[in-house]
C-alpha positions in Angstrom: 125.4 47.9 89.4 125.2 44.5 91.5 125.7 43.4 94.1 126.6 39.4 94.5 125.9 37.7 98.1 128.7 35.6 99.1 127.2 34.8 102.8 123.7 36.2 103.9 125.0 36.9 107.7 122.3 35.8 110.2 119.1 37.4 109.0 119.7 40.3 106.0 116.7 41.8 104.6 116.1 44.7 102.8 114.0 47.6 104.7 113.1 50.9 104.5 110.3 53.3 106.2 107.8 50.9 106.2 104.5 50.5 104.5 102.1 52.4 106.5 98.2 52.1 106.1 97.5 48.6 105.8 97.6 47.2 109.5 93.8 47.3 109.0 94.1 44.6 106.6 96.6 42.5 108.7 99.5 43.4 107.0 102.2 45.1 109.3 104.5 48.0 108.2 107.5 46.4 108.7 110.5 48.6 107.7 113.7 49.6 109.7 113.4 48.4 113.3 116.1 51.8 114.1 114.7 54.2 111.9 117.0 56.9 113.5 120.5 54.8 112.1 118.3 53.7 108.7 118.1 57.3 107.7 121.5 58.4 109.0 123.1 55.7 106.3 120.8 57.4 103.4 121.7 60.8 104.5 125.5 59.7 104.7 125.3 58.5 100.8 123.1 61.6 99.4 120.2 59.1 99.0 116.3 60.0 100.3 116.0 59.3 104.1 113.4 56.5 103.4 115.6 54.4 100.4 115.8 51.0 100.7 118.7 49.4 102.7 119.8 46.4 104.1 118.9 45.6 108.1 121.5 43.1 109.4 121.2 41.7 112.4 124.0 40.5 115.0 126.3 39.0 111.7 126.4 40.9 108.8 126.7 39.2 104.8 129.6 39.3 102.9 128.9 40.7 99.8 131.1 41.3 96.1 130.7 44.6 94.2 130.3 44.4 90.4 130.8 48.5 90.1 132.2 51.4 92.3 130.1 52.0 94.9 129.3 54.6 97.9 127.9 52.9 100.8 127.7 53.9 104.3 127.2 51.2 107.5 125.5 52.9 110.6 123.7 51.1 113.9 125.1 48.5 115.6 128.7 48.3 116.4 129.4 46.0 113.4 132.8 47.2 111.7 132.7 47.1 107.9 135.7 45.0 106.4 137.3 45.9 102.9 139.0 43.4 101.4 140.1 42.1 105.0 140.9 45.7 105.7 138.6 47.5 109.0 137.3 50.5 107.6 134.7 53.3 109.4 131.1 53.1 110.2 129.3 56.4 110.2 131.0 57.4 107.2 130.4 57.4 103.5 132.8 54.8 102.3 134.5 54.5 98.4 134.1 50.8 97.4 135.6 49.8 94.2 134.3 47.6 91.3 135.4 43.8 92.5 136.3 44.9 96.2 134.4 42.3 99.0 132.7 43.9 101.9 132.1 41.7 105.2 131.6 42.7 108.8 132.5 41.7 112.3 130.2 40.7 114.5 128.2 43.2 116.4 130.5 44.2 119.4 127.0 46.3 120.8 124.0 46.9 119.4 121.9 44.2 117.1 121.3 45.7 113.9 123.5 47.5 111.8 122.0 49.5 108.3 124.2 49.3 104.8 123.1 51.8 102.5 124.4 52.2 99.0 124.2 55.6 97.0 121.1 55.2 94.8 119.1 52.7 96.6 118.4 48.9 96.3 116.7 48.2 93.4 113.8 46.0 94.8 109.7 46.1 93.6 107.3 48.7 95.4 105.0 46.1 97.1 101.8 48.6 98.5 104.3 51.8 98.5 107.1 50.3 100.3 110.2 47.7 99.6 110.2 46.5 103.0 110.4 43.0 103.6 107.5 41.1 105.5 109.3 37.5 105.8 106.1 35.9 107.3 104.1 37.2 104.6 106.6 36.8 101.8 105.9 40.0 101.3 108.2 43.1 99.8 112.0 43.1 100.0 114.2 40.5 97.8 111.6 38.0 96.8 109.5 38.5 100.4 112.4 36.5 102.2 115.7 37.1 103.9 119.3 37.5 101.8 120.5 33.9 100.7 123.8 33.0 99.1 123.9 33.6 95.5 121.4 36.1 95.4 122.0 39.3 93.3 121.1 42.8 94.2 120.4 45.3 92.1 121.3 48.9 92.9 119.5 51.9 91.2 122.2 54.1 89.3 123.6 57.7 90.3 125.8 60.3 88.9 129.4 60.3 89.4 128.7 63.4 91.5 127.6 61.8 94.5 130.9 60.2 95.0 132.3 63.4 96.0 130.6 62.8 99.5 133.5 60.1 100.1 134.6 61.2 103.8 131.1 62.4 104.9 131.0 61.7 109.2 128.3 62.0 111.7 129.3 64.3 114.1 129.7 62.2 117.5 127.1 64.0 119.2 124.4 62.4 116.3 125.9 59.1 116.4 123.0 56.1 117.7 123.3 55.6 121.3 123.8 51.8 122.5 122.9 50.7 125.6 123.2 47.5 127.2 120.8 48.3 130.0 117.9 50.5 129.2 114.5 52.3 130.6 111.5 51.9 128.2 109.0 54.8 128.5 105.6 53.1 128.1 101.9 54.7 128.1 99.8 52.3 130.1 96.5 51.2 127.9 93.1 50.1 128.3 93.7 46.7 129.5 96.0 47.5 132.5 93.0 47.2 134.5 93.3 43.6 134.4 96.5 43.0 136.7 96.1 43.9 140.0 98.0 47.1 141.7 100.3 45.3 143.1 101.2 43.7 139.4 101.2 46.9 138.0 104.0 47.9 140.6 105.9 45.0 140.0 106.0 45.3 136.3 107.6 48.7 136.4 109.7 47.9 139.5 111.3 44.6 138.0 114.5 44.0 135.9 113.8 42.0 132.9 115.9 40.6 130.5 116.0 40.2 126.7 115.7 36.4 126.2 116.6 34.4 122.8 113.2 35.2 121.2 113.6 38.5 119.9 113.0 39.3 116.4 111.3 41.8 113.8 107.7 40.4 115.2 108.3 40.8 118.7 110.8 41.3 122.0 110.1 38.4 124.9 111.4 39.6 128.1 112.5 36.9 130.8 113.7 37.5 134.9 110.6 39.2 136.0 108.1 38.2 138.8 104.9 36.5 137.6 102.0 39.0 137.4 98.9 38.3 139.0 95.1 39.1 137.2 92.1 40.7 138.8 89.8 37.6 139.0 86.7 37.8 136.7 84.1 35.7 134.6 85.6 35.5 130.9 83.5 37.5 129.0 82.4 35.6 125.5 84.8 35.4 123.2 87.5 35.0 125.7 90.0 32.2 126.1 90.3 31.2 129.7 93.8 32.1 130.3 93.5 35.0 132.6 95.3 37.3 130.0 92.7 36.5 126.9 90.6 39.0 126.2 88.1 39.5 123.4 90.0 40.1 120.5 91.4 43.6 120.2 93.9 45.6 117.9 97.8 45.5 118.8 99.6 49.2 118.2 103.4 48.5 117.1 105.2 48.6 120.8 102.0 46.9 122.7 102.9 44.9 125.7 101.6 41.5 126.2 102.2 39.2 129.4 100.6 36.0 128.4 100.0 33.9 131.5 101.6 37.3 133.6 104.6 35.5 133.1 107.1 36.8 130.4 106.1 40.6 128.3 106.6 40.3 124.8 106.8 43.7 123.0 105.2 43.8 119.7 107.3 45.2 116.7 107.2 46.3 113.2 106.9 42.7 111.9 103.8 41.7 114.3 99.8 40.8 113.8 97.7 43.6 113.8 95.4 42.0 116.8 94.4 39.0 118.9 93.0 38.1 121.7 95.6 39.1 124.4 95.3 42.0 126.5 97.7 44.9 126.2 98.7 46.7 129.3 100.5 49.5 127.3 102.5 50.6 124.6 106.3 51.4 124.3 106.6 54.9 122.7 108.1 54.7 119.3 111.0 56.6 119.9 112.3 53.8 122.6 111.1 50.9 120.1 114.5 52.1 118.4 116.5 52.0 121.4 114.8 48.3 122.3 115.4 46.9 118.4 119.1 47.7 119.2 119.1 45.3 122.3 121.2 41.9 122.3 119.6 38.8 124.2 120.8 39.1 127.9 120.4 42.5 128.0 118.7 44.6 130.9 115.5 46.4 130.5 113.2 48.4 132.7 110.1 50.1 132.4 108.7 53.8 133.1 105.3 54.9 132.5 104.4 57.9 131.0 101.9 60.2 130.2 100.7 60.6 126.4 101.6 64.1 126.5 105.0 63.2 127.5 105.5 60.7 124.8 104.2 63.4 122.3 106.9 65.6 123.6 109.4 62.7 123.0 108.4 61.9 119.5 109.1 65.7 118.9 112.8 65.5 120.2 113.2 62.4 118.7 111.9 64.3 114.8 114.3 67.3 116.1 117.0 65.1 116.2 116.6 63.7 113.1 115.9 67.1 111.1 119.4 68.0 112.6 121.2 64.9 111.0 119.8 66.1 107.9 120.8 69.3 108.0 124.3 68.5 108.8 124.8 66.0 106.2 122.5 67.5 103.6 
């Protein structure tokens, strides 16, 4: 089975759960920015939760199907349109050979996930089919989709089509907000900020800038943050936010020059010379990855123990979803 790309959409890539274990070599994990929605789409069509899907940003692609297919669209509110007829999201849909699929622009949320029964058939690179565009690694030829591309889908048996009409219960649907509070574990370098600047960071209202992609989200609108005076150590730059190089966890927050925080995401570099004041907890990174430009963000400090509780709750919700859709 093949899918022909008529229009690629704004930024459409192949993603799965990501390639863990290579960050020390400078290769980020990549993978879906909203893993919950990705796994939901896969489970609806009977795939493994971590099979490869299309991640679509704000404006989805237009696709032509050469064969019958079972699909699901989850995540951002991007209504699927089959042969000019709106269809249901968060449900398993039967697409017939020769039909066209396109999407309405995202009304809310930024990233939608299209799963096809069988999963997209692109090579595994370092254990993952995810696309890392900055390194031209994985996915479809290491890049975003383009018009004229032809995607292969792994075969499935006819029994899989019996899942048509499967729907996610409302209580388990993704929550898409226009204003969010992100939980953050303060980090090793937060001492570089003055106490007043730390209070300001957590009290201020921040807004997503137009510089928001898979590498990171830059935020704007808050007050400049002041740094404690120091003599720069050997190997650090002259900017007060510079340090001797350190590792960057996924979700870590830089504030270059104390001006605009940048939350690093799944395609970010693994380290560098900017201090990071803390790390957004993993369940909240999916929330951030669904925000559109100019939407509102605040930060709330949490302990590591509270972060682990939140991660457990997120895992339990996913397990509940898997039980419902099995």
